[in-house]
C-alpha positions in Angstrom: -18.9 -7.6 -9.7 -20.8 -4.3 -9.8 -20.4 -1.3 -7.3 -20.4 2.6 -6.8 -17.9 4.6 -7.3 -18.5 8.2 -5.2 -16.2 10.9 -6.6 -16.7 13.7 -4.6 -19.6 15.5 -3.0 -21.2 19.1 -2.0 -23.1 20.1 0.8 -25.3 23.1 0.4 -26.6 25.1 3.6 -30.5 25.1 2.8 -30.9 27.6 6.4 -28.9 28.2 9.9 -28.7 24.3 10.6 -30.1 22.0 8.1 -28.6 21.3 4.8 -28.9 18.9 1.9 -26.2 16.7 0.8 -25.2 16.2 -3.2 -23.0 13.2 -3.9 -21.1 12.9 -7.5 -21.5 8.9 -8.2 -21.5 6.0 -10.6 -21.5 2.9 -11.4 -18.4 1.2 -12.6 -20.2 -0.7 -15.3 -22.0 2.2 -16.7 -20.3 3.7 -19.4 -21.1 7.4 -21.4 -19.5 9.6 -24.0 -17.8 12.8 -22.7 -17.7 16.0 -25.4 -13.9 15.2 -26.9 -15.8 11.5 -28.5 -14.5 9.4 -25.6 -15.8 7.1 -23.0 -15.1 7.1 -19.3 -17.1 5.6 -16.4 -20.3 7.4 -16.2 -21.0 10.4 -13.3 -24.4 11.2 -11.8 -25.6 13.2 -9.4 -27.1 12.0 -5.9 -29.3 13.8 -2.8 -28.7 12.6 0.2 -26.8 9.5 -0.8 -27.7 6.1 1.5 -30.4 7.7 3.1 -33.6 7.1 0.6 -34.7 6.6 -2.8 -38.1 8.4 -2.5 -38.8 11.7 -3.4 -39.4 12.3 0.8 -36.1 11.3 1.7 -33.9 12.1 -1.3 -34.9 16.0 -0.7 -35.4 16.6 3.0 -33.3 18.8 4.2 -31.5 17.4 7.7 -29.3 18.9 10.6 -25.5 17.4 10.6 -26.4 15.7 14.0 -29.5 13.8 11.8 -27.0 12.8 8.7 -24.8 11.3 10.8 -27.9 9.2 12.8 -28.5 7.9 9.4 -25.0 6.7 8.8 -25.0 5.0 12.0 -28.0 3.0 10.8 -26.5 2.3 7.7 -23.8 0.8 9.5 -25.8 -1.2 11.9 -27.7 -2.9 9.2 -24.6 -4.5 7.9 -23.6 -5.4 11.0 -27.0 -7.7 11.6 -26.3 -8.5 8.2 -22.9 -10.1 8.8 -23.8 -11.2 12.1 -26.1 -13.7 10.6 -23.4 -15.2 8.8 -21.6 -15.9 11.0 -23.6 -16.8 13.8 -22.1 -20.1 14.4 -18.6 -18.0 15.2 -17.4 -17.5 19.2 -18.2 -14.0 19.9 -19.8 -13.3 16.8 -21.3 -9.7 18.1 -17.8 -8.2 18.3 -16.6 -10.1 15.1 -19.6 -8.7 13.2 -19.2 -5.4 14.2 -15.1 -5.3 13.2 -15.9 -7.1 9.8 -18.8 -4.6 9.1 -16.3 -1.6 10.5 -13.5 -2.2 7.9 -15.4 -3.6 5.2 -18.6 -1.9 4.7 -17.6 -0.9 1.6 -17.3 -4.4 0.4 -20.8 -5.5 1.7 -22.6 -1.9 0.6 -21.2 -2.0 -2.6 -19.1 1.7 -2.3 -16.0 2.6 -3.4 -14.6 6.2 -2.6 -12.8 7.5 -5.6 -12.6 3.8 -7.1 -11.4 2.7 -3.9 -12.3 -0.8 -2.9 -12.4 -2.0 0.4 -13.6 1.5 2.3 -13.8 1.1 6.1 -16.5 3.0 7.9 -14.6 5.7 9.6 -13.5 6.8 6.2 -16.9 6.6 4.7 -18.1 9.0 7.7 -15.1 11.6 7.7 -15.9 12.0 4.1 -19.2 13.0 4.1 -18.4 14.7 7.5 -15.9 16.8 6.0 -18.0 18.2 2.8 -19.8 20.3 6.3 -16.9 22.4 6.7 -17.3 24.0 3.2 -21.0 23.9 3.2 -22.4 26.3 0.5 -25.6 28.7 0.5 -27.6 28.6 -2.7 -26.5 32.4 -3.2 -22.9 31.5 -2.7 -23.1 29.0 -5.9 -24.7 31.7 -7.9 -22.1 34.1 -7.3 -19.7 31.3 -8.5 -21.4 31.5 -11.6 -23.0 27.6 -10.9 -26.5 28.2 -9.9 -28.4 25.4 -8.2 -30.6 24.0 -10.8 -33.9 22.1 -9.8 -35.1 20.3 -12.9 -38.0 18.1 -13.7 -38.2 15.9 -16.5 -40.9 13.8 -18.4 -39.6 10.7 -20.3 -41.6 9.4 -23.0 -40.6 7.4 -25.9 -41.8 9.4 -28.8 -40.0 12.6 -27.6 -36.8 10.7 -25.3 -36.3 13.5 -21.6 -38.3 16.4 -21.7 -38.0 19.3 -19.0 -41.2 20.3 -17.5 -40.2 22.9 -14.7 -37.2 24.0 -14.3 -36.4 26.5 -11.4 -32.5 28.2 -10.3 -32.8 27.9 -6.6 -31.9 30.4 -4.0 -31.9 31.6 -0.3 -35.0 32.7 -0.4 -37.0 29.9 -2.7 -35.2 26.9 -1.7 -37.2 25.7 1.3 -40.6 25.9 -0.9 -38.8 24.6 -3.6 -38.2 21.3 -1.6 -41.5 21.4 0.3 -43.3 21.2 -3.0 -41.4 17.7 -3.3 -42.5 16.4 -0.4 -46.2 16.0 -1.6 -45.8 15.8 -5.5 -46.0 12.1 -7.0 -43.4 12.3 -9.7 -43.2 8.7 -10.3 -46.6 7.6 -11.0 -46.4 10.7 -13.9 -43.0 9.0 -15.1 -41.6 12.4 -14.0 -37.4 12.3 -13.3 -36.2 15.2 -10.5 -32.9 16.0 -9.7 -30.7 19.3 -8.0 -27.4 20.0 -8.8 -25.3 23.0 -9.5 -25.7 24.3 -13.2 -22.5 23.6 -15.5 -20.9 21.1 -12.6 -20.9 17.6 -14.5 -17.8 15.8 -12.8 -15.7 15.8 -9.9 -12.9 17.9 -12.2 -15.3 21.1 -12.6 -16.5 20.5 -9.1 -13.0 20.6 -7.6 -12.3 23.7 -9.7 -15.1 25.5 -8.5 -14.5 25.0 -5.1 -10.9 26.4 -5.1 -12.3 29.5 -6.5 -15.0 29.7 -3.4 -12.2 28.8 -1.0 -8.8 29.7 -1.9 -5.8 28.5 -0.1 -4.7 30.6 2.0 -0.6 31.1 1.5 1.5 30.2 4.9 3.2 32.7 6.9 6.2 29.9 6.2 5.9 30.7 2.0 6.3 34.9 3.4 9.9 34.0 5.0 12.8 35.6 2.5 15.0 32.3 1.9 18.3 31.7 4.3 21.4 32.6 2.9 23.6 30.4 1.1 26.8 30.8 2.6 28.4 27.2 3.5 30.2 24.8 1.2 31.0 21.3 1.9 35.3 20.2 2.4 36.4 17.2 1.5 39.8 16.5 3.0 41.7 13.3 1.1 42.3 10.7 3.9 45.7 9.5 2.4 46.8 12.4 1.3 45.7 15.3 2.9 44.4 17.0 -0.4 41.6 20.0 0.0 38.8 19.6 -2.5 35.1 21.6 -2.2 31.8 20.0 -3.3 30.2 20.9 -6.7 27.0 19.9 -7.5 27.3 17.7 -10.4 25.4 14.5 -12.0 23.4 12.1 -10.1 25.2 9.1 -8.5 28.6 11.4 -9.2 30.8 13.1 -7.3 32.4 16.2 -8.4 34.9 18.3 -6.2 36.9 21.2 -7.2 40.4 21.9 -5.5 41.3 24.0 -2.7 42.4 27.1 -4.9 39.0 26.9 -6.8 36.9 27.4 -3.6 34.7 29.9 -5.7 33.2 27.5 -7.7 31.8 25.0 -4.9 28.3 24.4 -4.2 26.7 26.9 -1.9 24.0 25.7 0.8 22.3 27.1 3.6 23.3 25.6 6.7 20.9 22.9 7.5 21.1 21.9 3.6 24.7 21.8 4.0 24.3 19.7 7.4 21.8 17.1 5.7 24.0 17.2 2.7 27.2 16.4 4.4 25.4 13.4 6.5 24.3 12.0 3.0 28.2 12.1 1.4 29.6 11.1 4.3 27.3 7.7 4.3 28.7 7.1 0.7 32.3 8.4 0.8 33.4 8.6 4.0 35.9 6.2 3.9 37.7 8.1 1.7 36.9 11.7 2.8 36.9 13.3 6.1 33.8 16.0 4.9 33.2 19.0 7.0 30.7 22.3 6.3 33.0 25.2 6.4 31.4 29.2 6.8 32.2 31.1 3.3 33.6 34.6 3.4 31.0 37.6 2.4 32.7 40.0 -0.1 31.9 42.5 2.5 33.6 40.7 5.1 36.6 40.3 3.3 37.3 44.5 2.5 36.4 44.8 5.9 
């Protein structure tokens, strides 16, 4: 079965309220040659995926609400298709909605990251989340990946030749998109696409996004480490001998005698409690296990 894999997406902010959605996708049955000479599944940029195939639909900026309406209409179209298949089933209306929602990926031939049977909720969130990190053409240019509008002409003798190329900015993007609404490229055997320059797959797009939206450092990571001044004490139930836990090999208990307490492994209070609980589970039949606070040198001299 052939299906379309959605690898990643980029939302371009055209003006204050309107956006252009770009998606990296490719068929699971088509392969391309990489720069290293290997093979991988194809990757292509698509404009306004799921909206339509005409130039007017592909390059029409839209608001977030309009885009969500298109997604809802996409879902309803498959509800009607499923209802037609299960017309004789009791409560076919509700059953059709449930099946189309849970198996929209199967019926539409769409897979997110190659995972089969994506439901409609996952598909809708996948697109909606990209609006949170929408970028302008000028921001892409600052990241050294300007948004490129390219028009190519195909001929049997020369293959694809670029007949028009323009870097888009905040000032000219609306003008260039409006031009595409009136041109009849299909009659002239022309191909039009918009994509960030130098971004050919989801890995490069992800790396660019990390530079443009650096991850904020959590305040918890800036805290000083907890003092490790607790040890775990073992008391042999039969003999009463005292030992202290020493970190050893996996699945092997290693202890030191009471007089060698300085060699015992040190824990913070929370880690000591968790470790003692785990050791009690496996060694509680033989030892009585407790935690004990060690004395710092400063406390001893005092």
